[in-house]
N, C-alpha and C positions, 0 to 999 in steps of 0.2 A: 219380522223384517226377513226380506227375501234373501235368497242366498247371492243373487247377483249383487245386493247391496251391501251384505256383509263382505264378501269378497274386496269389493271396490274401497269399501272403507281399510280394511283389511292393508290393501297395496298402497292407501294413502298414507297409511299410519307407519308403514313400515317402507317410506318411497327410498331411503337413502341404499338402506340394503337390497331392495329390490333393484335399482337402476346401477351399482355396483356390480352385481351378480351379473345381471345382463351385459355391462362394459366387460367384464372376465370373459365370459363365454364367447363376446365377440370378438375381443384379443385370439383366444384359443381357437376360434375357428378362421380368421383371418390369417393364421400362419399355412394352410395348407393352401392357400392362394399364389404363395411363391411357384408350385407346381404346376399350375394350370397352364394347359397348352391347347394350341390353336390346331384343329385337323384339318387336313387338305387332301383327300384322297380319292380317286377315281371311283372306287370300287367299295370303301369303307361304306357306303350305306345300305347294302347289299349285305344279305345274309351268306356266310360263306357257303352255307347248303344250296343257295340258289342254283339251279342248274348254269345259268349264263356265268357265272361266276365260277361254277366249278371246270365247265369247258375250257373260258376264258384262260386260267390257272392252268390247266393242263397245255392248251396250246402255248402258253408261253414258253413252258419247261420244254417241250417239244421244238419248236423252232426257235427257243432263245432269242425272244423278242424284246425289243427297248423300247423307249420314249424317245422320239424323235423331237431333236431341237436343232434349226436351221438358223446358221449364219450366212450372211448377203454380202458378198464383195461387188459392188457395182462401179463399172467406170463406162469409159467410152467405148473400150475394146480389153475385154479380161485377157485377150491373147497379145497383151503388150508384156514384153519381158517384165518389166517393174511391177506390175501387177501381178503377174504370176509368179513372183518373187514373192509378193505378199501373200498370196495364197498356199504356197508352200510353207512359208514361216508361220502362218496363222494354223496352220493344218498341225504342225509339228508341234506348237504349243499346246493345242487343245488334246492333243493324243496323251500328253502327261499328264491330263487333272484327275484327280480322284474322283470315282463315281462315271467315268466316262468309259463304255465299253467299246466302243470305238469310233472313228473318225473318218468319212468317206467325201473327198473332192477329188477335181481333176489331177492335182497333184499325187495323189495315191492311188489315181485309179490304174486298174489292169485291164488288159487287151487279151483276147484271144488271139492265138496265129496257130499256122500250122506247121508243126517242124517234122518234116518225114511222114511217120503213119501216127505222131502223136498230136495233142492240141496242148499249146504251154500256154501260161500266161505271164505277161511282162509289164512291167510299168509303163504306164502312157508317156509319165515325164519324169523318165530315168534320170534327165540331166534339162535343165532349161536351153530351150533355145537360141541358137546365138546370132541367126542370122535372119532376115525378114522372109526369105523361103522356107525356112524351118519352122516359123513362127505359123506361116501362110498355110503350112501342110499340117501341122498340129490341129489349127483352128478346123480344116476342112473335115479331117478325122474325128473331130470330137462332135460337131456337128451332123455328120452324118450316122453317129451312133445312136440308134433309138433309145438304148439304154442310158444313156447320158443326158440327152437332149431334154429338159424341164424338171431333170432331176439334179445334175451336176450344174448344168449349162443351160441359158436363155437361148432359144431358138436364133436370137439376132446378136450372140454374143457380147451383150453389155452385163450379164450378171452371171456371176458364180456362184455356186452353192457350196457351206460344209455342212454335211449333215450329222450331226453330233448324236450319238446314239446314249443315250443315259441308260444305267442299271437302276432296276425298281427303286424308286425313291419311298422311303417310308412315310408314314401319315405325317409325322411333322411336319412342319411346313420348313422348318431350318436346313433339312437336306436342300429344297428348293433354292431359296435364299442364296446359299452357299455356292450353289453348283451355276446359279445365275450369276451372280455377283462375280465369281472367277471369270466367268465368259466373259462378262461385258469388259473386265479389267483388261485382259486378254485382246480384247477388241480394239480397246482403246488405245493400247500402245502399237497396235499395228496401223493407226490411223495415217492417211499421207495423202499431201494434195493430190486432187483427180480421183480420190477412190473412197468411197461412202460404204460405211459397214453396218448393216444391221442384223439383230437377233429376234426369233420370234418362235413360237413353239408352246406347249401346255405351260412348260414351268416357267417361261418369261412372263405370260398373260398372266398368271397367276400370281407372280411377282409383283407386276405391276396393279393386278388388283389388292394385292396388299398393302401396297404401297396408297394407294387411294384409300383405303379401309383405314389404315393408319393416319393418313392425314385427318380425314374424318374424326376418327377417335380424338385424335390432339385439338382440333378446332371445337367439335360437339361436347366434349368433356368437361369443358368450362363454360360454353356457351349455354347448353340445355340447361344445367343447373342453373345457371345467372338468370334465365328468362324465368324459370320457373319460379326463383327466389321473387323475382318482382313480378311476376303474375299473383304468388300466394300473397306477397304485402298488399297488392291493389284491392286483393279480395278481404283480407282480414284487416289490413292497416294495423298489426300489433307483431311486435318482434316475436313474441311466442307463436304466434299462427304462422309465421315463416320457418322458424328454428325446428318446431316440434315435428311436421311433416316432414321436414330432412334428415331428421335424426333418426326417426323410425324408417323412413325408407333405406338410408346406408345401412341400417342393422339388418334390415330383411335381407337385403342384396349381398350382404357379406356371408349371413348365415347360410343361405341358399347355396352360395357358387361355393363356400367353405366345405360343406358337406358334399356338393356335388364334386370338388376337387379331391376330397378324402376317400370319397368314394373311388378314386383311380380313372376317372371319365374326363374326356378332353372334349373342346368346345368344337362344335361343327357349323356350318351355316345355319342351320335352324337353332340351336340350343345357344349360341351366341345373343339371340333374342332375349332369353330369359332373363336378364337383368332389369331390361328396358319393362318388360311386361308384369315384373314383380314390383316395379316403383309406380307404372301407372293404377293398378290396382290396388295398391297397397294406398297411393296417395288418395284415391277414390272414398277409401273408407275414413282415413284421417280428415278430411275437408268435410265429409259427412258432421263426422263426430264434433269438430270443434263448430262447426257451422251451428248445430243443436244445443251445444254449448252455451255459444254465445248469444244465442236466441233467449233460452230460459235463464241465463245468470243474472239479468236485472231481475228477475222475481226472486231470486235467493240472496240472504243476507251473509250465509255462511255456502263460502265456495265449495266446500265437500259436499252439502247439500244437492247443488246443482252438478258436480261430477258425478254424484250417485244416481242422480236421476237421468243425466244425460246416458250415463254408461247402461244404466239398466234398460232405456228404450233402445239404444244404440247396438247392445251386445247381439241381439235377436236378430235384428236386422242385416248388422254385418257379418252375423253368422252365416245366415242365409246366404247373403253374396257371396260370401267366400267359399262355401261348401258347394253352391252351386255351379260357382266358374271354375272351382278346382275339379269338382266331378265331370266337369266338361272336356278340360284339358287330359285328366286321366284317361277319359275313353280314349286316347289317341293310343296308348298302349294295343290295340288292335292293330296298329300299322305294320305294314311288312318292313317298314324302312327305319333302321336302327336307330338314327338321330332323331326322326319324327318320335319314336317312343320313348327316347331319352329327353325330349324337349317338353312332350307332355305330362310326363311325371316328376319332371323337377321344376315344372313349372305349377303344377298343382300342389307338390311339396312347397315351394316357397309362398304360394298365396295362403296356405294353411299357416304358414311361420309368421308371414305377415299379420295375419289376422291377431296371432296368440301376441306378438308384440305391441302392435297396437292397442290391444284392451288393456294391457299392461304399462305400456309407455307413456300414453297419453294421459291417463289419469294420475300418474305418479310423475311425469313432469309438471302438468298444471299444476298440482298441488305445492310444488316448490317455489311458486312467484309468490311475491308479496301479496297482501290482501286486494290491494285496487289495481295490481299489474294484470297486463293482459287484457283488461276490459276495452272490448273494440268501441269505436267512434259510435256514438247513438245512431247516425245516418247508415251504419254500416249493419247493425241489425234490425233496424226498424223497416219500415217499407222502403224508402227511398224510391230513386229512379227506375231500377232493376223490377223493384217490387210493383211500381206502377205498371210497368212495359208487362209483366208476366200477368200480371190483373185483367190487364187489357186484350191480351193474346187468349187468355182463357176465354175472357166474355165474347170475344168474335168468335173464337171455335165453336163455342156452344151455340150459336146462332147461325151457323154455316155449315150444316151438317152435311149438306148434298157437296160442297165446295171441297170439303175433307176428302168425303167418297170418289169424287172425279179425280181429285189432283192424286189421290191414291192409286186409283187405279191407271191414270195416266204414266206415274211414275214407274209402277213396277211392269208397264208395256216396254217402257223405255229400256229398262233395264234387262226386258226379256231378251230384246233385241240384241243389246249388248253383250249378254253371256252367251248368245250363238255366236259373236265373233271372237270370243276368246281365243287364244292361240296360246300353245307351249312354247317356250324358248328357253334353251338353257347354253347356248354360245356364248364362251365367258367373252369373246372379245365385244358383244352388244353390249356389256355391262360396263365397258370401260370407254372414256373420251379417246376421240380420235387422236388429241394428242401423246396419248400413251405411247412410250417407243416400242414396244411390243405389237400394238397396232398400226403404228406407222409402217413398221417392218412387213407387217403382214399383207398391206395393201401393196408394197412392193413384190412380195412372192405371190400375190396371187395375180398380179400384172404379168409376171413374166415366166413363172414355174409353177411346178405341181404345187397343189397346198400340202401344209404339214397335217393336216388330218388324215386316218386313215381308218377303210376299212377293212377288217382281215375277214378271210373266206377258209374255213378248214374244207377239204374235202376230202373223206375219210372212204375205203375198201377195205378190202382183203390184201395180204400181205402181198406184196410184189405187183399190184394192180398198175401202180405206175410206170412200169417196165413193159407195159402194155400200149400198142400204138393207139386201141379205139381208148383208152383212160385219158393219155394227153391229146389227142382230137376234143374229147367232151370237155376237157380243162379250157383248152384254147376255144373252145365256143363260148364257155363263161366269161371268158377273159374279153371276147369280143364284146359281148352283150356288156360287159362291164364300160368298156369303151366308148361305146354308142351312148351313153348315159352324159347328160350335160352337168351333171354335179360330180364327176369323175375326171381328173386332169391325165393321169396315169396309172396302168395297171402293170404288175409284175408277177410273173410266176415260174415254175421250172420251165415252162416252154421257152420262155427268151432263152435261157442258157443253152436248152437244146436245138434251136433254130440258128443261135450262133454259132455253136459248135459245128452242126451241120453244114452250114455256110462254109466255115472254115477247111473243113474235110472233102467238102463234094468237089468233084472235080468240075462239075456244070455248074456251080454256084448256085446255091438256093435261101437268099438272105430271107424269105419269107416261110420256107417250107419246114413242115415236121419232118422229121426222119419216119419213115414208114415200116420199117423192118424193127423186129423185135432184137436182132444180133447188134444192129449198130447203135441201138438206144441203149443197149447193156453197154455195148463198148463207150460211147459217149459219156455215162454216168462213171464208168472207170475211169476215164481221162480226166475227167473233171473232180472227180474225189483225189486224184494222184497230184493235182495241178498247184502252183503255189499258194492258190486261194480256194481250199476247200471248204472255207466257210460261206462260198458264194452258194453251195449244193446244199450245204446242213440247213442255209436258212430257208430252203424253199420246199424241201422233200425229206420226210423221215427215213431213218436209217434202214427200215422196213420196205420203205418203198409203198407203205400202205395208206398213206397222208399227205397230202399237197397242200402249200399255203399260197392264196393269192392275196396279194395286197393291193389296195386300190386307193391311190394319194387321192384326197378329197378338198375341193375349194371351201370355205368357210360357208355352209350352208345352214339354213335356220333347222332347229329342231323336227319340226313338222315334214320338211324336206329330207331329214335324215331317217325318220319313220315312214316315211312312204317310199324311200329308197330302197330302204330293208324289207320292206313287203313285197316290191317290187322283185327284188334280187331272189327272195326265197319262191315266190311265185314263178318265176323263169326257169330257176332250178326245178321245181316239182313238176314243172310242164315239157322242159326242153333236155334235162339232164337223165343221162342213164341212170335207172333207179337202182344200179348195183354201187352207185355211187351217193354218198350222202352229204349234201352240202350244208354246213353251218355257218352262219353268220356270226361274227364275233368282234372283239376290239373295243379298244374304249369308248369309240362312237357309239358301238353297239348298247355297251352297259350305261351310257349316259341316257340314251332314249329309254332304255329297259325301266331304269332307275326313275327318270319323271314320269313315264307312263303307270308303274307301279304306283308312285308319290300320288299323283292326280287321283287316280282309281281309289287308293285308301283314302284321301282326304273327303270325296266324296261318302264314304261309309263312314268315314268320322264323325262328319258334320251330320249324318242322319242319326248316329247313336247319340252324339253330344245333346241335338237338339230332344231327342226322348228322354234322355237323363234330367237336362233342366228341367222338360214339362212336369216330369214324374216328381221333382224335387218340389217343384213349385205347386203341385198339386196338393204334395204332402204339408206343405209349409201354409197352404193359402184354405187348404182343409177344403178343396172346391177345385173339381177337373174343368167344368166350363170356366171358372177364374184362371185355372192356370192356360188352357189353350187360348183365351183372348190376350193373355199376358205376353204368349209366344210372337203373337202378331207383330208388335212393334221390334222384336228382337229380331224375326227374320228379315226385316224388312231392309235394315244396315246392311245385312250378309247379301241381300240383294243387289241391294244399290251399289255396296262395292264393286261385287263382279262385273255388273252392269258398266258402272263407270271404267273398268279395267278393259271390258271388250271396246266401249265407242272412243278412249282415249287411246288404244293400242298399246297398253300395259299388258304385257305377257305374263303367263304363269310361269314362275321359275322356283327355285330352292324357299326362295323366301316369301313371295306373293301369293304361292299355292296354300299359303297356311294362314292367309288373311280373313278368311271366311270362318274359321273355327275361333280365332282372335279376337275379330268381330263380333262373335254370338258371346263370348265370354265375357269380354268387356261390357258391350249393351244391356245384357240381364242386370247388371248391377244397378243401374239407376231406376231400371222398371219396379225391381226389387221393394229397394228405399222409396220410390213412390206409391206403391201397392201397400207397404206397411204402414206409413204416416196414414194414407187415405182410410185404413181400416181403423187406424188408432181414434183418428177424428168421427167415423161412421158408429163405432163403438160408443164414442163419447157423446153419441145425440144428434150429432150433426147431419141433414138429410142429404141428398147426393151432391147436389150444385154445391151446397156450403161447404162441405167436406173434400171436394174436388179443389175448390176455390181456396181453401186453407191449406192445401196439399202442394198447389201450385205456389201460391205466396210464401209457403216454409222449404220445403224440401225442393222446389224448383229451383229458389236460388242456389241452393247446394250443388244441385246438378248442373246449371249453367257455370257455377263457379268451379266445377271439377272438370268438366267438358273444356271449358277455354284454358284452364291450364296444362292441363293434358295434351289436348289439341296445339298448343301453341309450343308445347314441346318438340310435339312431332314435328310441326311443320317446320323449323328449323331445317328439317332434313332436306328440304328442298334445294337447297343449295350444296348438298353433297355432289361431288365428281364419281359417285360410283352408284351407276342407276339402280340396284335392287335396294339401296339404303333411300334413295329420293325416291322412288315408287311407294316403298313402304310407310315412309313419312306421310306421303300424299293421301295416301289410300288410308291411313290411320286417322289422319286429321277431319277426314271427310267423312268416314264411319261413324266419328264420334258428334259429328255436325247431324248427320241423319238421326243417331238415335238419340242426339238430345230432342231433337224435332218431334220423332216419332212417339217419345214419353210425354212431352208436354201438349202436344196437339191430337196426336192420333188416341193417345191411351185414355186421354179422357171422354172423347167422344165412344169408345170403344165400351167404357164404364158404363156410361149412360144409355148405351144402345143395348146393353146383354144386361141391363139392371144389376150389377155387380154391386155389393154391398153386405156389410154385416152389420149385426145389431149388437146392442149392450148384451153383453153376457157370454157371444159366441168366441170360440177359443180361435 
């Protein structure tokens, strides 16, 4: 008796002890799940040693930068006494919130005025205007101030902005939820007739994103399992055929996430997909095991013999699918993105855990059933309608070689066209429905004001360089270039303060001129530093005047437009800015672009490495390099097909969809291995090529169809998601499974015949 049979008989004999032990371990590993958190950080995906992250951290500390959230007050005329009262009250309430480092609006704006030889700052609205003439004068003054227009007030005076500066928020999304909830509660209290209030920014968008995802979780948490239960019942027509796969899935996911949480890790956008993938791959193995068991059960009087025969055969096939898929995901550890490395490692570990649990729990659970329980109806294990359909497909494929070749080449060509159209997009607002509050607010903002997104630029030189007229002229040249770009709404730097100071002090008045005298520049810096608002100066130039900050407020643009803008700014600085000044683009927008660029590049490398690893494992298992290379063809096609569909349908590459290629390859290879293992078994039993293929399609093909339908059905539910990445991921996974099934049922048999792949009796 082989070791595998002895192992199965041992599991069956001690099934209660085995299942109780697994149940106890599951309870232990479920405990750490209480502390599992979701991480939402702008820079958390990049290594702290990354030079872009390091520069951004230094930049933040030097200029005390903060995240911007914008509240909008919309009315027929914001320079109405009642609207200004709302604006003042709202600003004061927001200033008292925790995690808010500053609030800026017309109600607390300061203006520069000359007072003898000094320049002082005084409140723009020290008291609310009491007469129409005073309101008119305030309106004219505000709309003539270039620092305020599109920053604090719209050019037509119908929208006022309250710019809320947030302290750096921790990775735990609870910080964002708390801040946004508090701000929205204050806005709700300040609502009145004729005044509309909106809120947008990174945190409100993420709050709404979390709401969409939470809504999906609440909906699909019961819909997906329910659909899988129905599909499993239609597949096996037995209660055990439904209960056992679900039991193995739940246990596998709990073990994987429990270990993940116990290691102190948090779920990110990538690692949040680990439970779904574990469930999918685990379900595939269990369906193949149950299908084979139900296939041979009528030929055995003793269920234990049927179990032993099933597991002896399936242990090797499932181990090969698991180790191959796990190795493919484990290859992601070469990625420079931390969350991708964690995703790959966690998925690989989870797949191996699922394999071990399936090999133990399925025979132990089946052996608990009464002697006649769990036997499927004859029509479900016989040929039936599906069997006849698969036989017809196999017969047609065997006769139409030319059609298969032409169809494959045409499909591949269409996919290449689609891949060429792929675009990268990480703009959060594009993920959300137009009805989301932050998206509606963003539309109002972009129509009337400068965007909330910012491109930060650090300009560095020697100590005191920005006391020199030539350096300020260079800074102004960079600012003018940025203002000429369509993506940029508003640009601010120290030159704005110096020009305004110069206008106030100049006898002749020079509203657009920079001071050209070193002494005057030093004098203006001193006056600004001694004013009531020294933070204005500290936010744009360093203490030793060696570094200056240029902030460009951007409208919501696509990631590709951001990348192009960054490249253009770098090129302009290289060609037109004095080399004594070092221009460095930075900010959250830059880090997002850096992250997605690194992610796309790493995924291309990872896909190549994954393909090589899987091919090597297939060659080792099949004992044939040629067979392994042939087997890779129907696995690469689903990857190409999925990427092609993305390009043709306009689905962008983002943090969810960019990993679809590796996921597709990992899932597609499972059915290929099961097909080849069964084909080799039939060949070694003496069947010639066509007969072995027919038997494989007839039996293993049915399990492949069941697996694909059940899993694709689960993913297809996400088409109803309101969160675009989830919707796209579900559509793409369902499509991938369909292409993979078609490739394994139609193309793989053709390749086996074309390349004369086969095994003789006695081959290992």
